[in-house]
Residue, then its C-alpha position, 0 to 999 in steps of 0.5 A: x602502408x605496410x600490412x601490419x599497419x593496415x591490420x592494426x588500423x582495421x583492428x582499431x576500427x573493429x574495436x571502436x565499433x564494438x565499443x560503440x555498440x556496447x556503449x549504446x547497449x549499456x545506455x539502453x540498459x540504464x534507461x530500462x533499469x533506472x525506471x524500474x529502480x524508481x518504481x521499486x523504491x517507490x513501492x516502499x513509500x508512505x505519505x512523508x516520502x512519496x515525492x522522493x524519487x530515490x533509487x534506494x529509500x532513504x529510510x533504509x539507512x537514515x533513522x531521521x527519515x524512518x522516524x518521520x515515517x513512524x510518527x506519520x503512521x503512529x498518528x494516523x497521518x494526522x499532523x493536527x493529532x501529532x501537534x496536539x499530543x506532542x504540543x509541536x508546531x509541525x506543518x507536515x510530517x516531512x518537517x518533523x525532526x527527531x528530538x534530542x535524546x531525553x534524560x533517562x529519568x524522564x522516560x523512566x518516570x513515564x514508563x513507571x506511571x504507565x505501569x502503575x496508573x495506565x489510562x483507560x482504554x477509552x482515553x487513548x487511540x491506537x496508532x498504525x490503524x488508518x492512513x487518513x486521506x488515502x487507501x494505505x492500510x497500516x500495520x494494526x489495521x491489517x492485524x485487526x482484520x486478521x484477528x476477526x477473520x481468525x475468530x470467525x473462521x473466514x466466514x464473512x456472513x457470520x461476522x456480519x451477523x455477529x457484528x451487525x455489519x454489512x461488509x461486502x468483503x473482508x477488505x471493507x472491515x476496518x478499525x472504528x474511528x475513535x475521537x476520545x477528546x471530542x465532545x460528541x463522541x460517545x463510545x457505545x457498546x457496538x459489537x465491532x467497537x467492543x472487539x476493537x477495544x479488546x484488540x487494542x488493549x492487547x497491543x504494545x504500549x509504545x503504539x498508543x496515542x495518549x489524549x493530551x487535554x493540554x494540547x487540545x485546549x491550547x492548539x485547538x481552542x485558545x490559539x484560534x481564538x486569541x491568535x498570537x501569545x501577545x494578544x492572549x497575555x494582553x487580554x488575560x494579564x499574563x506573561x506566558x512566553x508561548x502557548x506551550x506554557x499553558x495547561x488545562x487546570x484541574x479546576x477553574x482558575x481564579x483569573x476571570x477571563x481564564x476561568x471563562x475560557x476554562x469553563x467554556x472549553x470544559x462545558x462545550x468542547x471536552x468529552x465528558x469522560x474527562x470530567x469528574x465529580x458531579x458532571x458525571x451524573x449530568x450535563x456539565x452545562x448544568x453544573x456550577x463551574x466550582x463543581x467541575x473538575x478535569x481528570x486527564x492523563x496529564x493531571x494524574x501524571x503530575x500527581x504521580x510525580x509529586x508523590x514520587x519526588x515528595x513535592x520537591x520541585x527542585x529534585x524533579x527538575x534535576x532528574x528531568x533536566x528541566x526548569x518547570x515552574x510548578x508540578x502543575x506545569x509538567x507536560x506529558x513526555x510523549x515526544x521523548x518517550x515515543x522517540x526512546x521507543x522508536x530507537x528500541x524498535x527500529x528493526x521492527x519498524x523497518x521490517x514493517x515498512x519493507x512489507x506493508x504495501x506489498x501485504x496490502x496488495x496481496x491481501x487485496x488480491x486474495x480477499x477481493x472476489x475471485x481474481x486469482x481463480x478467474x485470471x488463472x482460468x482465463x490465461x490457461x484457456x487463452x494459451x490452450x486455444x492459442x496453441x490449438x487454433x493458430x498451429x492448425x491454421x498455420x499447418x493448413x497454409x504451410x502443408x497444402x499449397x492453396x492458390x489463395x495462401x498469400x492472400x490469406x496471409x495478407x489478410x492476417x497481416x492486415x489485422x495487425x494494422x489496426x489497434x485493439x481499440x478499433x475492434x473493441x466496440x464491434x467485438x462487444x456488440x457481436x458477443x452481446x448479440x451471441x449472449x456470451x457476456x459475463x462468460x470465459x468464452x467472451x474473453x477467450x474467443x476474440x483472441x483465439x486466432x492471431x494473425x501474427x502468430x499464424x504468420x510466424x508459425x507458417x514461416x517456421x513450418x515452411x522451414x521444416x524439411x519436406x523429407x520428414x513428411x515424405x518419410x512419415x507418409x511412406x510409413x503410413x502416417x496420417x495427417x493428424x500424425x504428421x501434424x502432432x508428431x512431426x510438426x508440433x514436436x519440432x516446433x516447440x521453440x516457436x510454440x513457446x513464443x506463441x504461448x508466451x504471447x497468448x499468456x501476456x495478452x490475456x494476463x494484461x487484458x484490462x479494458x476488454x475484460x472489464x467491458x465483456x464481464x461487468x459482473x464483478x464475480x468474473x473480474x480478472x486480476x488486472x481489473x481489481x488492480x486498476x480499482x486499487x489504483x483509483x484514488x490510491x496511494x502512489x506506493x500502492x500503484x508501484x507495489x501493484x505493478x511489481x506484483x503483477x509483473x511476477x507471473x509474467x516473469x515466471x512465464x518468460x523464465x519457463x519459456x526461455x529455455x525452450x525458446x533459446x534451445x530453438x535459437x542456439x541448437x540449430x546454429x551450433x549444428 
C-alpha cells in the first residue's frame, strides 16, 4: 500500500473519530437543552395548557389557544361560571372554541347599552382575580394588592388596622370572593370589600363577568331538576328545542308549572338585589307571586333593544343576523362581545401571560419574609469562610511536610464517601447542644471545612514552584506573606472554583437550612420556594426553578473568566 493511501486511510479514521465525538457531544447537548426548553415553556402555562409539553407555548402564535387561556382566567378558572354567563356547555376550558366573528351591530348594541345603562357594581364580578383550585395569582389579584400597598405605604400593620384584617404578610391579601347571584350572598360594608368595589369599578369593562340570570335559572336550576329538554317539554307542555331558549321572565309566567318553577327560583335561589317591587322591603317568600318582579341585566338589555328598534323584531333580527321569536328571548351577547374584546386586546393578553407567573414568583420572594436578605448573608458568609478555612488547611498540608499528611488527606477524602443526609441528624444534635439553632452560625459552620476543597487546593499548592517561596524567604517574607501574597495570589483560578462550589452549596441548601432554622424569619430563598411549590401550580414550579437558577448562572459567569484564565494561560505558556 502506498504512502498516500496509508495517510488517506489514517486521515479518514481521524475524521470518523472526530465525527463520532461531536455526534456524542451534540446528543448530550440535546438531552440537556430539551428538558430546559420544556421547563421554560411550562413556566408560561396556566390550567388550560399545563399538560402540553411543547417547546414553544402554542399561545405565542395560536389565537385559539390564547382565547382559551383568556376565558379560563376571565372566568376565574370556573367552567360552571363560564357556562352560566355564556349559556355554553363546555366540560373544560381546553374544549372551548372561539366563536364565529359576531355581527358588528350585535356588539355595538351591547357596548351602547353598557354605556347608557351600566349594571351596578354588585351585579357583576371582575375577571382575572382568582384561579380557583390552585395558587396562581392572576392579573387583577396582583394589581389590587399593589393598589393597597400603595395606599398604605407598604405598612401592613396600618392595613390590618384599617381593614380589620389579620394578614401575616402582603401575600395573604386577596380580592374578596363575590357571588352576586347566590341567595345567601349579602354584600356588606366591610372596609376591604368597599376598597375592592372601588378598585373594580375603575377596571376596563371587557374584564367584567356579568350576571346571567337566564343561565343560572336554566343551567343550575331547571336542568338538574328535569334532565333532558324532552322531559321538561313533556311536563310543561312546551316545545323548546333546548334549554337555551328558556329565559327567566320578568314576572311570573301564566303556565302553572312554569309559574311554580319561576316562583321557587326567585323566592329561594335568587339574590334579592335582582328582585324589584315589594320584595325589596321584605323577604320574597312573604310577598305574593303576582307582586314579584325580576330586574336583571338581560331584562334591561331587552328593554334597550325594544326602544332602539321601535319594537320592530324584524329590524332587530336583520341587524343581529338572528331569528329571535320575541324581544323577551334575546340573550345577552356576552360570548360575542367578549370575543370581539379579545381580538382587540390580544397583544395585552400575551404580555400578561408572558410575565404573570414570573411576577408571582418574584412577588413571593420579595414580600415573603426576609428570604433575599437571609440568602445573601448566608451565601456571603459561606464563601468567605470557605475561602479562609480551606486554603489555610491546604496550605499547612502543602507547605509543611508532616508525616501524617496523607492520612489526613485520606480522612478528608473519606468524608466524600458519605452523603449529607448521613450527617444531618448528628450535625443537628451537635448544633442544638451548642445552642446555635436559628443562627447563621448553624448554617455556615457545618460546611466551613470541605474535604474535597482541601484536597483540590493542596494539589494546586503543591504545583507552585518552590523557588518562589525560597526567594520570598530570602527577602525576609514571613509565613503570612508567603500565604497571602504568594500562594493566594497565584491560586485565583482554583479559589474561584472553591468559591463557586461554596456558593452553590449554600444557595441550594434546603433541607438542612430548614431543620437548623425552624424560625421563619431565618428561612432562606430555597425554603420559601419549596413552600410555594407545595400544592402549587406546575407553571409556578417551573418559573420558580428558572428564577432560582439565575443567581447561580451569574455566579458562574463571574467566576468563569478567572477559571478559564487558570486553564488557558498555563497551556499557552
